[in-house]
N, C-alpha and C positions, 0 to 999 in steps of 0.2 A: 495780157492774152499772147502776145509774141513769146514771151518766157516759157508761157505753158505749151505752145506748139514746139519750141525748141526742146524742152524737158522732154515732150512725148516722142519727137525724133530720136533723141539721144538713147532713151530708154528702147526704143525700137532698134537701134542698132547695136546697142549692148545685147539685147535678147538675140538678135541673129547672130551675132558672133559666138555667144555662148551656145546656141544651137548647133552651129557649124563644128566648134571644138567639141561638143559632146559626141556628134556624129563621128568626127574623125579620130575619136579616142576610143572606139568599139575594137580597135585592133588589140586591145591589152586582154580582152575577154578570149580571143582567139588564141592568144599567145599562152594564157593560163591553160586553155582545154588542151593545147598541144603539149604543154610541159606535163599535164597530168597524165594524159595518154601515153606519153614516152616512160613514164614510171611504170606501167603496167608491162613493159617491154624489158625496161633495164634490170629492174629491181629481181625479178625470177632469172634473168641472164647471169648476174652476179653473183645470185645465191646458189644456183644449181649446176652452172657451168663451171666446173673446177680445173685447175690447172692454169698453166701459162697462157695458153692459147684462149682460153675463156677470159681470164683478165685481160689480155691484151686487146681481142676483139670488142669486149664491153668498154674498155676505157677509150678506144679509138671511137666507137659509136657515140658515146656519150660525150666525147669532144666536139664531133660533127655536129650534133643535134643542139649543143650548148652554144657554139659558134653560129649555127644558122639561126637560132632564136635570137642570139645577141644582136647579129648583122640586122635582122628583121626589125627588132627594136629599135635600133639606131637609126633607122631609115624612116621612121614614122615620123609625119609632120607636128604631131600633136601629143604632149605628154601632160596632162591635167595636173593641176597641183594637188598634192596628196598621193599621188602614185609611187612616189620613191619610197615612202614610208611604208605603205601597202606592201609593196614589192619586198622590202626588207622583211616585213613580217612573214610572209609567204614562205620567202626561201629560208628564214629563219626556223620556222616551223617545220617544214620540209627536211631541213638538214638534221635537225633532232631526231625526228622519225626514221631518217635515211640511216643515221649511224646506230640508233638502238636496232633496227632491222638487221644492219650488218653484224652487229655485236652478237644478237642473239642467233642469227642464222648461220653463222660461224662457230659459236659455242655450243649451243644447246640444241636447236633444230637443225643441225648438219643434214643437208640433201632432203629435206622435208617439203614436198611439193605444196602441201596445205599451208605451211607457214610462208612460203615465198609467194603464194596468191595473196594471202592476208596482208603480208609485209608490202606487197606492191599496190594493194587498195588502200593501206595506210599511207603510204607515200605520196599516193596520187591525192589524197583527201585535202591537205592544205590549199594547193593549187585549185582544185575543181570546187571547192568551197568559195574560194575568193572569186573565181569565175562566176560562180552562180550568183553570187551577190552583186557582183559589178554588173552582169547581165540585168538583173531586176532593178538596179538603180537607174539605169539609163532609161 
């Protein structure tokens, strides 16, 4: 009987720790949404603002956003198992779409506002899909 009480107490403790970790890991959903929203600003700026000033402002703004998001991520108390792989998949998918958008935007669709809008949505898709999935899983 004593073993059953000890086992139940241990399971309750494990469940409490798991619930705390899950609640504290919700930051990643916000991180992904912020990254997705940033794409709606960055991609059109890069594709439509031509010249050295546009390139410099876009690069500096992107560096600030990435550094801010990275600092935010490193300061979080909980990173659940499996988030590293998920993050690599999200960033890998984003990078592929972003490079394709830049290649097409600078060769075929130069100055096209419609393409820039579609490319921005496509670049936001990997992060927003992962954010939606993570929000539903929690």
